[in-house]
C-alpha positions in Angstrom: 208.5 197.8 171.9 211.6 199.9 171.7 213.3 200.0 168.3 215.9 197.6 167.0 219.4 198.5 166.1 219.5 196.3 163.0 216.8 194.5 161.0 218.4 192.1 158.4 215.9 190.7 155.9 216.7 188.0 153.4 214.6 187.8 150.2 216.0 184.6 148.9 216.8 184.7 145.1 215.6 188.3 144.6 217.2 189.5 141.4 218.4 193.1 141.3 217.3 193.7 137.7 213.8 192.2 138.4 213.5 194.3 141.6 214.3 197.4 139.7 211.7 196.6 137.0 209.1 195.9 139.6 209.9 198.7 142.1 206.6 200.4 141.3 204.7 197.4 142.6 206.9 197.1 145.8 206.3 200.4 147.6 208.2 199.5 150.8 211.2 198.5 148.8 211.0 201.6 146.7 210.8 203.9 149.7 213.8 202.3 151.5 215.8 202.4 148.2 215.1 206.1 147.7 216.4 206.9 151.2 219.3 204.4 151.2 222.1 202.8 149.2 221.2 200.2 146.7 223.2 197.9 144.5 224.4 194.4 143.6 225.8 191.7 145.9 228.2 189.2 144.5 227.2 185.6 145.4 229.4 182.6 145.8 230.6 180.4 142.9 228.5 178.5 142.3 225.6 180.7 143.4 223.8 178.0 145.5 221.7 178.7 148.5 223.7 176.7 151.0 227.2 178.1 150.5 225.8 181.6 149.8 223.9 181.8 153.2 226.8 180.1 155.0 229.0 183.0 153.6 226.5 185.5 154.9 226.3 183.8 158.3 230.1 183.7 158.7 231.6 186.6 156.6 233.9 184.0 155.0 234.4 182.1 151.8 233.5 178.4 151.4 237.1 177.4 151.9 236.8 178.5 155.5 233.2 177.7 156.4 233.3 174.4 154.6 229.9 174.5 152.7 230.3 174.2 148.9 226.7 173.0 148.1 223.7 171.3 149.5 225.7 168.0 149.4 228.4 167.5 152.0 230.9 164.7 152.3 230.0 161.7 154.3 233.1 160.2 155.9 234.2 157.0 154.1 231.5 157.3 151.5 230.8 158.8 148.1 227.1 159.2 148.9 226.7 162.8 150.3 224.7 164.1 153.3 222.5 167.2 153.3 224.2 170.3 154.6 222.9 171.8 157.8 224.0 174.1 160.6 226.6 171.6 161.8 228.2 171.7 158.4 229.3 175.3 159.0 232.8 175.2 160.5 232.9 178.7 161.9 231.0 180.8 164.5 228.2 182.8 162.9 227.5 186.5 162.8 224.6 185.9 165.2 226.8 184.1 167.8 229.4 186.9 167.6 226.7 189.6 168.0 225.1 187.8 170.9 228.3 188.2 173.0 227.3 191.9 173.1 223.6 192.2 172.4 220.4 190.1 172.2 219.7 188.6 168.8 216.8 186.9 167.0 217.2 184.6 164.0 214.2 183.5 162.1 214.1 180.9 159.3 217.4 181.1 157.5 218.8 178.1 155.6 221.4 176.1 157.5 220.0 176.9 161.0 219.1 173.3 162.1 220.3 172.2 164.5 219.9 175.5 166.4 222.9 177.2 167.9 222.8 178.9 171.3 222.6 182.6 171.2 221.6 185.4 173.7 218.1 185.7 172.3 216.3 183.2 170.1 217.0 181.0 167.0 214.2 179.6 165.0 215.3 177.0 162.4 214.5 177.5 158.7 214.6 175.8 155.3 214.7 172.0 155.3 214.5 171.8 159.1 212.1 169.1 160.5 208.9 170.8 161.5 209.4 169.8 165.1 213.1 170.6 165.2 214.1 172.1 168.5 215.0 175.8 168.3 216.7 177.9 170.9 215.8 178.3 173.7 214.4 174.8 174.1 210.7 174.7 173.4 210.7 177.6 171.1 209.3 175.8 168.1 206.5 174.3 170.2 205.6 177.8 171.4 205.5 179.1 167.8 203.3 176.2 166.6 201.0 176.7 169.5 200.4 180.3 168.4 200.8 179.7 164.6 199.8 176.0 163.9 200.2 176.4 160.2 203.8 177.7 160.4 206.4 175.6 158.7 210.1 176.1 158.2 210.0 175.1 154.5 207.5 176.7 152.1 204.8 174.5 150.5 206.5 172.7 147.7 205.4 172.8 144.1 204.3 169.6 142.4 203.5 169.5 138.7 199.8 169.5 138.2 199.1 171.9 141.0 197.1 175.1 140.4 199.7 177.9 140.0 197.5 180.7 141.3 196.4 178.7 144.3 200.0 177.7 145.1 201.1 181.3 144.8 198.4 182.4 147.2 199.6 179.7 149.6 203.2 181.0 149.3 202.0 184.6 149.9 200.2 183.5 153.1 203.4 181.6 154.2 205.3 184.9 153.7 202.9 186.8 155.8 203.0 184.2 158.5 206.8 184.3 158.6 206.7 188.0 159.5 203.9 187.4 162.1 206.1 184.7 163.8 209.1 187.1 163.8 207.1 189.9 165.4 205.7 187.5 168.0 209.2 186.4 169.0 210.6 189.9 168.8 208.0 191.2 171.2 208.7 188.3 173.6 212.5 188.3 173.5 213.2 192.0 172.6 216.3 191.5 170.5 218.5 194.4 169.4 219.3 192.7 166.1 216.7 190.6 164.2 217.5 188.5 161.1 214.6 187.1 159.1 214.7 185.0 155.9 211.9 184.5 153.3 212.4 181.4 151.2 209.2 181.8 149.3 210.6 184.5 147.0 213.1 181.9 145.7 210.7 179.0 145.5 208.1 180.8 143.5 210.7 182.0 140.9 212.0 178.5 140.3 208.7 177.2 139.2 206.7 180.2 138.0 209.4 182.5 136.5 207.8 185.0 134.3 204.3 184.4 135.6 202.0 186.5 137.8 202.6 184.4 140.9 206.1 185.8 141.3 204.8 189.3 141.7 202.1 188.2 144.1 204.7 186.6 146.5 207.1 189.5 146.3 204.2 191.9 147.1 203.5 189.8 150.2 207.2 190.0 151.1 207.1 193.8 150.6 204.0 194.1 152.9 205.8 191.9 155.4 208.8 194.2 155.3 206.6 197.2 155.9 205.0 195.6 158.9 208.4 194.7 160.4 209.8 198.2 159.9 206.7 199.9 161.3 206.5 197.7 164.4 210.2 197.4 165.2 211.5 200.9 164.1 215.1 199.7 163.3 218.0 202.2 163.1 219.3 200.2 160.1 217.6 198.0 157.6 219.6 195.6 155.6 217.7 193.9 152.8 219.6 191.4 150.7 219.4 188.3 148.5 221.9 185.4 148.3 221.8 185.3 144.5 219.8 186.5 141.6 217.4 184.6 139.3 216.7 184.2 135.6 215.3 181.9 133.0 216.6 178.4 132.4 216.7 176.7 129.0 217.9 173.2 129.9 219.8 170.8 132.1 223.2 169.3 131.4 223.6 166.0 133.3 227.1 165.9 134.5 227.5 162.3 135.6 225.9 161.0 132.5 228.3 163.1 130.4 231.3 162.0 132.5 230.3 158.4 131.9 229.9 158.9 128.2 233.3 160.7 128.0 235.1 158.0 129.9 235.9 160.0 133.0 233.5 157.8 135.1 233.0 154.0 134.9 230.1 152.0 136.1 230.3 148.6 137.8 229.5 145.7 135.5 228.0 143.2 137.9 224.8 142.4 139.9 222.3 145.1 140.6 224.5 147.8 139.1 224.5 146.2 135.7 220.7 145.8 135.8 220.2 149.4 137.0 222.5 150.7 134.1 220.4 148.8 131.6 217.2 150.2 133.0 218.7 153.7 133.1 219.5 153.5 129.4 215.9 152.6 128.8 214.6 155.7 130.7 214.2 154.2 134.2 215.5 157.4 135.9 214.1 160.5 137.6 213.7 162.5 134.4 212.4 159.6 132.3 209.7 158.8 134.9 209.2 162.5 135.9 205.4 162.5 135.3 205.0 159.3 137.3 207.5 160.6 139.9 205.5 163.8 140.5 202.3 161.9 140.9 204.0 159.5 143.4 205.6 162.3 145.2 202.3 164.1 145.7 200.7 160.9 147.1 203.7 160.1 149.3 203.7 163.6 150.7 200.0 163.6 151.3 200.3 160.3 153.2 203.2 161.6 155.3 205.9 159.3 153.9 207.9 162.2 152.7 208.1 165.9 153.8 210.1 167.2 150.8 212.2 166.3 147.8 215.2 166.4 150.1 213.8 163.4 151.9 213.6 161.5 148.7 217.1 162.4 147.6 218.9 162.2 151.0 216.4 160.8 153.5 216.7 157.5 155.4 213.1 156.5 155.4 212.3 153.0 153.9 210.5 154.6 151.0 213.4 156.9 150.2 215.9 154.0 150.3 213.6 152.0 148.1 213.4 154.8 145.5 217.2 155.2 145.5 217.7 151.5 145.2 215.7 151.4 141.9 217.7 154.1 140.2 221.3 154.2 139.0 223.4 156.1 141.6 226.9 156.9 142.7 226.8 153.6 144.6 227.0 151.9 141.1 230.2 153.6 140.1 233.4 151.6 139.8 235.6 153.9 141.7 238.9 152.1 140.9 238.3 153.1 137.3 236.8 156.6 137.8 238.6 159.9 137.4 235.9 162.4 138.1 232.3 162.7 139.3 229.7 165.2 140.6 227.3 165.4 143.5 226.8 169.2 143.4 224.7 171.8 141.7 225.4 174.3 138.9 228.5 172.8 137.3 230.8 171.4 140.0 233.1 168.4 139.3 235.2 166.5 141.8 238.3 164.5 141.0 238.5 161.0 142.6 241.6 161.9 144.5 243.9 159.5 146.3 243.8 160.3 150.0 240.7 162.4 149.9 238.0 160.1 148.3 237.5 156.7 149.9 238.9 154.8 146.8 240.6 157.6 145.0 242.9 157.0 142.0 243.9 160.6 141.0 247.3 161.5 142.3 248.6 165.1 142.4 250.6 164.3 139.3 247.5 163.1 137.5 245.3 166.0 138.6 246.8 168.6 136.2 246.3 166.3 133.2 242.7 165.3 134.2 241.7 168.9 134.8 243.1 169.9 131.4 241.2 167.1 129.7 238.0 168.0 131.4 238.5 171.7 130.5 239.1 170.8 126.9 236.1 168.5 126.7 233.8 171.1 128.3 235.0 173.8 125.9 234.1 171.6 123.0 230.7 170.7 124.3 227.7 172.0 122.3 224.0 172.1 123.1 221.5 170.2 120.7 221.2 173.6 118.9 224.9 173.8 118.4 225.6 176.5 121.0 228.5 176.3 123.5 227.4 175.0 126.9 230.3 176.4 128.9 231.4 180.0 129.0 233.9 179.8 131.8 235.9 177.1 133.5 237.2 177.8 137.0 239.5 175.8 139.3 238.6 175.3 142.9 242.1 176.1 144.0 241.7 179.6 142.5 238.3 180.2 144.1 238.6 179.0 147.6 240.9 179.8 150.5 241.0 178.1 153.9 241.4 174.8 155.7 238.4 173.3 153.9 239.3 174.4 150.4 240.9 171.1 149.4 237.6 169.3 150.1 235.6 171.5 147.7 235.0 170.9 143.9 238.1 170.8 141.8 236.6 172.3 138.7 233.6 174.5 138.2 232.0 175.8 135.0 229.5 178.5 134.2 227.2 178.4 131.2 226.4 181.6 129.2 224.1 183.6 131.4 223.7 180.4 133.6 220.9 179.4 131.4 222.0 175.8 131.4 222.1 174.0 134.7 225.0 171.6 135.3 223.2 168.9 137.3 225.3 166.5 139.5 223.2 166.5 142.7 221.0 163.3 142.7 223.6 161.2 140.8 222.2 160.1 137.5 219.0 161.9 136.6 218.7 161.1 132.9 220.3 158.8 130.3 220.4 161.9 128.0 223.1 164.4 128.5 220.7 167.3 127.7 217.1 167.5 128.9 214.5 170.3 129.2 214.7 172.0 132.6 212.7 170.7 135.6 212.3 174.4 136.7 211.6 177.6 134.8 214.0 179.8 136.8 217.6 179.3 137.9 220.2 181.1 140.0 222.4 184.0 138.9 225.7 185.3 140.3 224.4 188.8 141.3 222.1 189.2 144.3 220.8 192.5 145.7 221.8 194.7 148.6 219.8 197.6 150.1 221.0 199.6 153.2 218.7 202.2 154.6 218.7 204.0 157.9 220.8 206.0 160.4 224.2 206.8 159.1 223.7 205.5 155.6 224.6 207.9 152.8 221.9 207.8 150.1 222.9 206.8 146.6 223.9 203.9 144.4 225.9 201.3 146.3 229.2 200.1 144.9 229.8 196.4 144.2 229.8 194.3 147.3 230.3 190.6 148.2 228.0 188.4 150.4 230.7 188.0 153.0 231.0 191.8 153.4 227.7 192.0 155.1 228.6 190.3 158.4 231.6 192.6 159.2 229.6 195.6 158.2 226.9 194.7 160.8 229.5 194.0 163.4 231.2 197.4 162.8 227.8 199.2 162.9 227.3 197.9 166.4 231.0 198.3 167.5 231.7 194.6 167.7 235.3 193.6 166.8 235.7 191.8 163.5 237.5 188.5 163.8 240.6 188.1 161.7 239.4 185.0 160.0 236.5 186.9 158.2 237.2 187.5 154.5 234.7 190.3 154.2 235.4 194.0 154.6 233.0 196.5 156.3 231.3 198.7 153.7 232.5 202.0 155.1 232.0 203.9 151.9 228.3 203.4 152.2 228.0 205.2 155.5 228.7 208.7 156.9 232.1 209.1 158.6 232.1 207.7 162.1 229.0 205.6 161.6 231.0 202.4 161.6 233.3 201.5 164.5 235.8 199.3 162.8 238.1 197.2 165.0 239.7 193.9 164.3 240.4 191.1 166.6 243.0 188.4 166.2 241.0 185.2 166.6 241.3 181.5 165.8 237.9 180.1 165.1 236.9 177.0 166.9 235.7 174.9 163.9 232.4 173.1 164.4 233.5 170.4 161.9 237.0 170.0 160.4 238.5 167.3 158.2 239.7 164.5 160.4 243.3 164.6 161.5 243.9 161.5 159.4 242.5 163.2 156.3 244.6 166.3 156.9 247.8 164.3 157.2 247.0 162.3 154.1 246.2 165.5 152.1 249.4 167.2 153.3 251.4 164.1 152.4 249.9 164.1 148.9 250.6 167.8 148.3 247.0 169.0 148.5 247.6 171.2 151.6 
C-alpha cells in the first residue's frame, strides 16, 4: 500500500530514562532516535492515563476537555463513573484530521464509545470486547480475523507465572500491530494512530524484572513492522507518562477520616461496615483472598477486569461493594473533603457543586490551608515526608470544566508514594505496602523521525503540543481552543504549515446549566 503521511504510536508508560538505558535492546527505537528528535514529554498533573491521553486526543488541558482521572462525576451522586470517550468534552485530533484526510485509530484509552471519522476507529483500553467500533461492524470483522484480539491486555493476578504472563503480553503486543496493519490495508488511511497498553501494564506489576524488556522488545518489533509496511513520512512515538518504582500507598480517605476532614455515618449498615473496616475487612486487608476470588470470577465470566469490580453494575460487583466501606457511608453534611481520584487528588465538598456540599467559597481558603498544613506535616512510618509539593486545582487547570476538577493535588518525593483515593476506602491503615511495583512519573517520552524533522535532542514539550504539531504538519488549521503549540523548532523551516482558526468547540458533555448557574452564583466561575 502507498505510504502514510503520519504514523503516531503510543507506548503507554514508556519512561524516557528507561528507554535510554535499554536503547541497545530496542533497535527500531534506536534507529529512529538517531535520525530524529528525541526528548521528554510533560504529562498532566496528576500523570494518570485517562487525563493524559485525553490531552493528547484534544491538544487541551483537563480544564477544557473535562477528564481529570479515571473517575468522573455522576450527576447527583458522590459515587463516580468510569471515564470513557463520552467524557471528553472536545473534538479529538482524529476528528479534526478526518475533515481533510482518512484516519485510523487503534486501541487508545477513552475511545469507547467510538466516534465517527473518515476512516476507522477501533476502541481500546477498558472497552467491552464486543463494543461497536466505527464503521459499524468493525470489531466483528477484527474478531473474525483475530479471534484472540482484546481491547484490554490480559490482567495480572497475584499468583500467576510472571514469565508466562509476560509472553502473553508480548503476544498481545504483536497482535495489536497485526490488527492495525489489517485495517490500514483495508481502509488506506493517511494518518494512523495506534496505542500499546501492554508497555504500561507490565511495568506496574513487574517493574525491574525481565518481563518488562520482553514486552518492550515486542513493541519495538511491532514498530519495525508498522514502519516497514506503511512507510510513513513522519513517525511520532510517545508515551503519556513515565514510570518508576513505588514504595507504598497513602490511603487518602482513611487519612481524611482520621484527621477530621471526613465523617462517616453512624447508623445501620454504615456503622457495621466501619467496624468491619477497622478489623481489616477491606480490599487491602483481604487482598490475598480478593486476588483468588477475582481470578475465579474472571475465569467464570462474572468479571472482565478490576474496573468491573470497582465501577461495574453486575450483581457480583454490587455485592462486593456493599460489603466494603465506601463513599456511600460518608456523612456528607459533616464532611469537608474527600477523594475518588488517583495519585493525590482531593476534592472539597463544595456547596452548589457536590450534591450535599457544605464548603462555601469563604470556607474553601481555610480548608485548603488546613489540608496543606496537615499534608506538609505528614510522615511515612520511616519518618520521611510524604508530600513534596502541594498544588491547587485553580492554578493548574483552565477552561469551563476546571471548577469540577480536584481542588488540591499533591506529589510525593519522586512520586514513590501513591496517594490512593480511587476505590473509596482501601485500608484501615493510612500507609500500606504497594499493590504494584511500578507507578507513574511526570515525564513521558517523545520521538519525532521522518521527513522535515531536524535531527538532534528535542526541547521540552507538553502532551497537548502533539495534536497541533500533527495538524500543522498536514496543513490543517489549529482551532483556537487548543492549548498546545506546534513544535516548529523541531522541524526544518517550512515543514509545518501553521494556521489558526477561531473556533468554539461543541462540547460533548458540559456541566448542566443548573450547575453552571450555581457555580457562578457561588463565585466558582
